[in-house]
N, CA, C and O atoms as CSV, one atom per row, in Angstrom:
chain,resi,resn,atom,element,x,y,z
A,1,MET,N,N,5.109,2.533,11.805
A,1,MET,CA,C,4.647,1.228,11.012
A,1,MET,C,C,5.292,1.036,9.819
A,1,MET,O,O,5.250,1.945,8.990
A,2,LYS,N,N,5.879,0.024,9.578
A,2,LYS,CA,C,6.504,-0.414,8.257
A,2,LYS,C,C,5.638,-1.589,7.592
A,2,LYS,O,O,5.180,-2.579,8.163
A,3,LEU,N,N,5.518,-1.195,6.112
A,3,LEU,CA,C,4.647,-1.872,5.363
A,3,LEU,C,C,5.574,-2.523,4.054
A,3,LEU,O,O,6.682,-2.057,3.790
A,4,LYS,N,N,5.099,-3.412,3.445
A,4,LYS,CA,C,5.797,-4.108,2.412
A,4,LYS,C,C,5.306,-3.585,1.121
A,4,LYS,O,O,4.098,-3.744,0.950
A,5,LEU,N,N,5.995,-2.964,0.116
A,5,LEU,CA,C,6.080,-2.555,-1.027
A,5,LEU,C,C,5.593,-3.723,-2.050
A,5,LEU,O,O,6.127,-4.809,-1.824
A,6,ALA,N,N,4.784,-3.695,-3.004
A,6,ALA,CA,C,4.455,-4.657,-3.777
A,6,ALA,C,C,5.781,-5.233,-4.540
A,6,ALA,O,O,6.592,-4.397,-4.938
A,7,ARG,N,N,6.042,-6.626,-4.766
A,7,ARG,CA,C,7.193,-7.223,-5.419
A,7,ARG,C,C,7.092,-6.820,-6.950
A,7,ARG,O,O,6.069,-6.656,-7.615
A,8,THR,N,N,8.439,-6.703,-7.343
A,8,THR,CA,C,8.490,-6.199,-8.760
A,8,THR,C,C,8.461,-7.505,-9.844
A,8,THR,O,O,8.123,-7.506,-11.028
A,9,THR,N,N,8.958,-8.649,-8.964
A,9,THR,CA,C,8.965,-9.857,-9.730
A,9,THR,C,C,8.353,-10.913,-8.763
A,9,THR,O,O,8.178,-10.633,-7.577
A,10,LEU,N,N,8.017,-12.172,-9.297
A,10,LEU,CA,C,7.385,-13.266,-8.316
A,10,LEU,C,C,8.260,-13.657,-7.163
A,10,LEU,O,O,7.913,-13.895,-6.006
A,11,ARG,N,N,9.525,-13.681,-7.721
A,11,ARG,CA,C,10.600,-14.351,-6.748
A,11,ARG,C,C,11.266,-13.389,-5.923
A,11,ARG,O,O,12.071,-13.823,-5.099
A,12,ALA,N,N,11.030,-11.934,-6.019
A,12,ALA,CA,C,11.672,-10.921,-5.494
A,12,ALA,C,C,11.111,-11.077,-3.935
A,12,ALA,O,O,10.137,-11.754,-3.606
A,13,LYS,N,N,11.888,-10.355,-3.129
A,13,LYS,CA,C,11.460,-10.020,-1.724
A,13,LYS,C,C,10.949,-8.655,-1.777
A,13,LYS,O,O,11.544,-7.768,-2.389
A,14,PRO,N,N,9.710,-8.446,-1.062
A,14,PRO,CA,C,9.254,-7.151,-0.974
A,14,PRO,C,C,10.045,-6.057,-0.261
A,14,PRO,O,O,10.642,-6.439,0.745
A,15,LYS,N,N,10.154,-4.872,-0.564
A,15,LYS,CA,C,10.796,-3.804,0.081
A,15,LYS,C,C,10.090,-3.158,1.265
A,15,LYS,O,O,8.868,-3.023,1.205
A,16,MET,N,N,10.661,-2.812,2.170
A,16,MET,CA,C,9.818,-2.182,3.291
A,16,MET,C,C,9.853,-0.620,3.226
A,16,MET,O,O,10.841,-0.002,2.829
A,17,ILE,N,N,8.700,-0.039,3.647
A,17,ILE,CA,C,8.460,1.415,3.741
A,17,ILE,C,C,7.924,1.725,5.010
A,17,ILE,O,O,7.250,0.850,5.554
A,18,ASP,N,N,8.115,2.934,5.655
A,18,ASP,CA,C,7.425,3.383,6.792
A,18,ASP,C,C,6.571,4.458,6.353
A,18,ASP,O,O,6.605,4.938,5.220
A,19,LEU,N,N,5.646,4.896,7.478
A,19,LEU,CA,C,4.631,5.918,7.055
A,19,LEU,C,C,5.459,7.272,6.666
A,19,LEU,O,O,5.122,7.906,5.666
A,20,ASN,N,N,6.509,7.682,7.448
A,20,ASN,CA,C,7.022,8.833,7.141
A,20,ASN,C,C,7.663,8.921,5.618
A,20,ASN,O,O,7.733,9.975,4.987
A,21,LYS,N,N,8.017,7.926,5.241
A,21,LYS,CA,C,8.548,7.779,3.710
A,21,LYS,C,C,7.411,8.190,2.985
A,21,LYS,O,O,7.433,9.147,2.211
A,22,ILE,N,N,6.341,7.444,3.229
A,22,ILE,CA,C,5.077,7.570,2.267
A,22,ILE,C,C,4.776,8.920,2.228
A,22,ILE,O,O,4.665,9.475,1.134
A,23,GLU,N,N,4.603,9.633,3.436
A,23,GLU,CA,C,4.238,11.145,3.379
A,23,GLU,C,C,5.274,11.919,2.653
A,23,GLU,O,O,4.943,12.825,1.889
A,24,ASP,N,N,6.508,11.603,2.857
A,24,ASP,CA,C,7.477,12.464,1.844
A,24,ASP,C,C,7.238,12.279,0.348
A,24,ASP,O,O,7.273,13.236,-0.425
A,25,GLU,N,N,7.000,11.052,-0.036
A,25,GLU,CA,C,6.643,10.837,-1.437
A,25,GLU,C,C,5.201,11.205,-1.973
A,25,GLU,O,O,4.886,10.990,-3.143
A,26,LEU,N,N,4.345,11.771,-1.046
A,26,LEU,CA,C,3.222,12.248,-1.583
A,26,LEU,C,C,3.333,13.564,-2.423
A,26,LEU,O,O,2.462,13.909,-3.222
A,27,ALA,N,N,4.291,14.151,-2.216
A,27,ALA,CA,C,4.600,15.384,-3.084
A,27,ALA,C,C,4.805,14.987,-4.588
A,27,ALA,O,O,4.632,15.804,-5.491
A,28,ASN,N,N,5.164,13.751,-4.797
A,28,ASN,CA,C,5.548,13.347,-6.259
A,28,ASN,C,C,4.653,12.339,-6.832
A,28,ASN,O,O,4.658,12.195,-8.055
A,29,LYS,N,N,3.814,11.556,-6.029
A,29,LYS,CA,C,2.836,10.563,-6.472
A,29,LYS,C,C,1.816,10.274,-5.357
A,29,LYS,O,O,2.001,10.565,-4.175
A,30,SER,N,N,0.661,9.641,-5.878
A,30,SER,CA,C,-0.356,9.433,-4.875
A,30,SER,C,C,-0.825,8.062,-4.970
A,30,SER,O,O,-1.735,7.691,-4.228
A,31,ILE,N,N,-0.285,7.261,-5.824
A,31,ILE,CA,C,-0.689,5.817,-5.952
A,31,ILE,C,C,0.361,4.921,-5.426
A,31,ILE,O,O,1.517,5.070,-5.824
A,32,PHE,N,N,0.071,4.026,-4.588
A,32,PHE,CA,C,1.053,3.118,-3.897
A,32,PHE,C,C,0.548,1.794,-4.018
A,32,PHE,O,O,-0.650,1.511,-3.987
A,33,TYR,N,N,1.651,0.844,-4.181
A,33,TYR,CA,C,1.158,-0.679,-4.165
A,33,TYR,C,C,1.804,-1.424,-3.266
A,33,TYR,O,O,3.035,-1.456,-3.252
A,34,PHE,N,N,1.074,-2.096,-2.429
A,34,PHE,CA,C,1.479,-2.815,-1.448
A,34,PHE,C,C,1.452,-4.286,-1.687
A,34,PHE,O,O,0.624,-4.786,-2.449
A,35,ASP,N,N,2.427,-5.048,-0.987
A,35,ASP,CA,C,2.231,-6.602,-1.076
A,35,ASP,C,C,1.176,-7.260,-0.393
A,35,ASP,O,O,0.625,-6.707,0.559
A,36,LYS,N,N,0.796,-8.539,-0.839
A,36,LYS,CA,C,-0.255,-9.111,-0.227
A,36,LYS,C,C,0.161,-9.753,1.179
A,36,LYS,O,O,-0.719,-10.262,1.874
A,37,ASP,N,N,1.378,-9.735,1.568
A,37,ASP,CA,C,1.864,-10.038,2.695
A,37,ASP,C,C,1.591,-9.213,3.861
A,37,ASP,O,O,1.779,-9.590,5.018
A,38,ASN,N,N,1.115,-8.004,3.497
A,38,ASN,CA,C,0.637,-6.934,4.662
A,38,ASN,C,C,-0.581,-7.535,4.961
A,38,ASN,O,O,-1.290,-8.180,4.189
A,39,SER,N,N,-0.839,-7.198,6.501
A,39,SER,CA,C,-2.117,-7.815,7.072
A,39,SER,C,C,-3.191,-6.785,6.720
A,39,SER,O,O,-2.856,-5.618,6.513
A,40,HIS,N,N,-4.448,-7.162,6.646
A,40,HIS,CA,C,-5.423,-6.309,6.247
A,40,HIS,C,C,-5.575,-5.262,7.448
A,40,HIS,O,O,-6.022,-4.140,7.210
A,41,LYS,N,N,-5.267,-5.574,8.509
A,41,LYS,CA,C,-5.338,-4.759,9.747
A,41,LYS,C,C,-4.367,-3.590,9.515
A,41,LYS,O,O,-4.747,-2.432,9.689
A,42,ASP,N,N,-3.131,-3.881,9.127
A,42,ASP,CA,C,-2.152,-2.869,8.867
A,42,ASP,C,C,-2.624,-1.887,7.781
A,42,ASP,O,O,-2.347,-0.692,7.886
A,43,MET,N,N,-3.317,-2.352,6.759
A,43,MET,CA,C,-3.687,-1.567,5.719
A,43,MET,C,C,-4.822,-0.784,6.047
A,43,MET,O,O,-4.918,0.289,5.453
A,44,ILE,N,N,-5.666,-1.075,6.832
A,44,ILE,CA,C,-6.693,-0.133,7.486
A,44,ILE,C,C,-5.958,0.778,8.454
A,44,ILE,O,O,-6.285,1.965,8.444
A,45,ALA,N,N,-5.088,0.409,9.216
A,45,ALA,CA,C,-4.306,1.364,9.951
A,45,ALA,C,C,-3.754,2.446,9.096
A,45,ALA,O,O,-3.830,3.607,9.496
A,46,LEU,N,N,-3.211,2.169,7.964
A,46,LEU,CA,C,-2.571,3.122,7.032
A,46,LEU,C,C,-3.664,3.998,6.474
A,46,LEU,O,O,-3.363,5.180,6.308
A,47,ILE,N,N,-4.904,3.606,6.152
A,47,ILE,CA,C,-5.882,4.322,5.802
A,47,ILE,C,C,-6.333,5.372,6.800
A,47,ILE,O,O,-6.400,6.563,6.496
A,48,GLU,N,N,-6.680,4.837,8.152
A,48,GLU,CA,C,-6.956,5.659,9.082
A,48,GLU,C,C,-5.822,6.736,9.536
A,48,GLU,O,O,-6.124,7.752,10.162
A,49,HIS,N,N,-4.676,6.460,9.213
A,49,HIS,CA,C,-3.481,7.220,9.698
A,49,HIS,C,C,-3.619,8.570,8.651
A,49,HIS,O,O,-3.461,9.702,9.108
A,50,PHE,N,N,-3.892,8.371,7.380
A,50,PHE,CA,C,-3.887,9.472,6.485
A,50,PHE,C,C,-5.305,10.183,6.395
A,50,PHE,O,O,-5.385,11.322,5.937
A,51,GLU,N,N,-6.304,9.564,6.794
A,51,GLU,CA,C,-7.686,10.155,6.891
A,51,GLU,C,C,-7.555,11.024,8.213
A,51,GLU,O,O,-8.161,12.095,8.209
A,52,ASP,N,N,-6.895,10.711,9.242
A,52,ASP,CA,C,-6.863,11.695,10.336
A,52,ASP,C,C,-5.921,12.959,9.974
A,52,ASP,O,O,-5.999,13.982,10.655
A,53,LYS,N,N,-5.168,12.877,9.052
A,53,LYS,CA,C,-4.365,13.961,8.691
A,53,LYS,C,C,-5.108,14.815,7.354
A,53,LYS,O,O,-4.464,15.627,6.690
A,54,ASP,N,N,-6.604,14.481,7.073
A,54,ASP,CA,C,-7.395,15.062,6.223
A,54,ASP,C,C,-7.009,14.649,4.803
A,54,ASP,O,O,-7.215,15.439,3.882
A,55,TYR,N,N,-6.541,13.629,4.612
A,55,TYR,CA,C,-6.233,13.060,3.069
A,55,TYR,C,C,-7.486,12.156,2.740
A,55,TYR,O,O,-8.024,11.522,3.648
A,56,SER,N,N,-7.905,12.102,1.565
A,56,SER,CA,C,-8.718,10.928,1.032
A,56,SER,C,C,-7.958,9.809,0.664
A,56,SER,O,O,-6.974,9.946,-0.063
A,57,VAL,N,N,-8.322,8.687,1.101
A,57,VAL,CA,C,-7.649,7.330,0.829
A,57,VAL,C,C,-8.595,6.357,0.163
A,57,VAL,O,O,-9.692,6.211,0.701
A,58,TYR,N,N,-8.344,5.722,-0.854
A,58,TYR,CA,C,-8.930,4.650,-1.434
A,58,TYR,C,C,-8.200,3.515,-1.692
A,58,TYR,O,O,-7.240,3.603,-2.457
A,59,MET,N,N,-8.550,2.239,-1.078
A,59,MET,CA,C,-7.833,1.033,-1.324
A,59,MET,C,C,-8.620,0.043,-2.050
A,59,MET,O,O,-9.847,-0.023,-1.973
A,60,ARG,N,N,-7.804,-0.811,-2.838
A,60,ARG,CA,C,-8.454,-1.862,-3.487
A,60,ARG,C,C,-7.677,-3.045,-3.661
A,60,ARG,O,O,-6.467,-2.847,-3.545
A,61,GLU,N,N,-8.065,-4.368,-3.937
A,61,GLU,CA,C,-7.141,-5.369,-4.162
A,61,GLU,C,C,-7.174,-5.398,-5.613
A,61,GLU,O,O,-8.253,-5.322,-6.200
A,62,VAL,N,N,-5.911,-5.518,-6.326
A,62,VAL,CA,C,-5.891,-5.875,-7.786
A,62,VAL,C,C,-5.429,-7.370,-8.043
A,62,VAL,O,O,-4.338,-7.773,-7.639
A,63,LYS,N,N,-6.136,-8.002,-8.594
A,63,LYS,CA,C,-5.745,-9.451,-8.967
A,63,LYS,C,C,-4.979,-9.548,-10.204
A,63,LYS,O,O,-5.465,-9.065,-11.227
A,64,TYR,N,N,-3.737,-10.166,-10.234
A,64,TYR,CA,C,-2.854,-10.334,-11.301
A,64,TYR,C,C,-2.898,-11.850,-11.876
A,64,TYR,O,O,-2.220,-12.158,-12.856
A,65,GLY,N,N,-3.516,-12.535,-11.383
A,65,GLY,CA,C,-3.629,-14.063,-11.730
A,65,GLY,C,C,-4.810,-14.592,-11.487
A,65,GLY,O,O,-5.732,-13.874,-11.100
A,66,LEU,N,N,-4.970,-15.996,-11.686
A,66,LEU,CA,C,-6.331,-16.780,-11.373
A,66,LEU,C,C,-6.550,-17.225,-10.074
A,66,LEU,O,O,-7.686,-17.446,-9.655
A,67,ASP,N,N,-5.351,-17.402,-9.277
A,67,ASP,CA,C,-5.357,-17.764,-7.906
A,67,ASP,C,C,-5.937,-16.793,-7.047
A,67,ASP,O,O,-5.877,-15.584,-7.268
A,68,ASP,N,N,-6.490,-17.305,-6.082
A,68,ASP,CA,C,-7.005,-16.060,-4.954
A,68,ASP,C,C,-5.969,-15.557,-4.300
A,68,ASP,O,O,-6.177,-14.488,-3.727
A,69,ASN,N,N,-4.816,-16.066,-4.214
A,69,ASN,CA,C,-3.659,-15.458,-3.539
A,69,ASN,C,C,-2.754,-14.555,-4.343
A,69,ASN,O,O,-1.754,-14.047,-3.835
A,70,GLU,N,N,-3.120,-14.351,-5.644
A,70,GLU,CA,C,-2.478,-13.497,-6.592
A,70,GLU,C,C,-3.065,-12.002,-6.615
A,70,GLU,O,O,-3.858,-11.610,-7.471
A,71,TYR,N,N,-2.615,-11.292,-5.657
A,71,TYR,CA,C,-3.331,-10.024,-5.397
A,71,TYR,C,C,-2.211,-8.912,-4.909
A,71,TYR,O,O,-1.235,-9.308,-4.272
A,72,ILE,N,N,-2.355,-7.643,-5.193
A,72,ILE,CA,C,-1.647,-6.652,-4.465
A,72,ILE,C,C,-2.801,-5.656,-3.866
A,72,ILE,O,O,-3.987,-5.690,-4.192
A,73,TYR,N,N,-2.230,-4.802,-2.963
A,73,TYR,CA,C,-3.115,-3.668,-2.681
A,73,TYR,C,C,-2.766,-2.472,-3.299
A,73,TYR,O,O,-1.585,-2.125,-3.293
A,74,GLU,N,N,-3.742,-1.696,-3.909
A,74,GLU,CA,C,-3.498,-0.557,-4.577
A,74,GLU,C,C,-4.225,0.499,-3.771
A,74,GLU,O,O,-5.434,0.455,-3.542
A,75,VAL,N,N,-3.311,1.561,-3.310
A,75,VAL,CA,C,-3.820,2.621,-2.435
A,75,VAL,C,C,-3.659,3.981,-3.166
A,75,VAL,O,O,-2.586,4.308,-3.672
A,76,HIS,N,N,-4.718,4.723,-3.199
A,76,HIS,CA,C,-4.652,6.080,-3.601
A,76,HIS,C,C,-4.599,7.074,-2.516
A,76,HIS,O,O,-5.591,7.033,-1.789
A,77,ILE,N,N,-3.682,7.989,-2.195
A,77,ILE,CA,C,-3.667,9.076,-1.219
A,77,ILE,C,C,-3.820,10.485,-1.792
A,77,ILE,O,O,-2.883,10.946,-2.443
A,78,VAL,N,N,-4.898,11.183,-1.605
A,78,VAL,CA,C,-4.801,12.542,-2.282
A,78,VAL,C,C,-5.200,13.491,-1.055
A,78,VAL,O,O,-5.744,13.029,-0.053
A,79,LYS,N,N,-4.942,14.626,-1.177
A,79,LYS,CA,C,-5.371,15.794,-0.308
A,79,LYS,C,C,-6.607,16.398,-0.759
A,79,LYS,O,O,-7.082,17.358,-0.153
């Protein structure tokens, strides 16, 4: 499954990342930011994937503006 990482600027296109790459990066960091263009279903699948591998996963929506569509997903993945 491929997910979109959070944009670095408002006009930038989000970069794609797959689950294997996330697993590789868990050695260096545990917090990931994902774009609002990811479906909620995909975000739940991400959580379930890592919980099945005995990780603790916490996800929340972070608002960065006043509009309801101005948010990103913040995901913490820890062993």
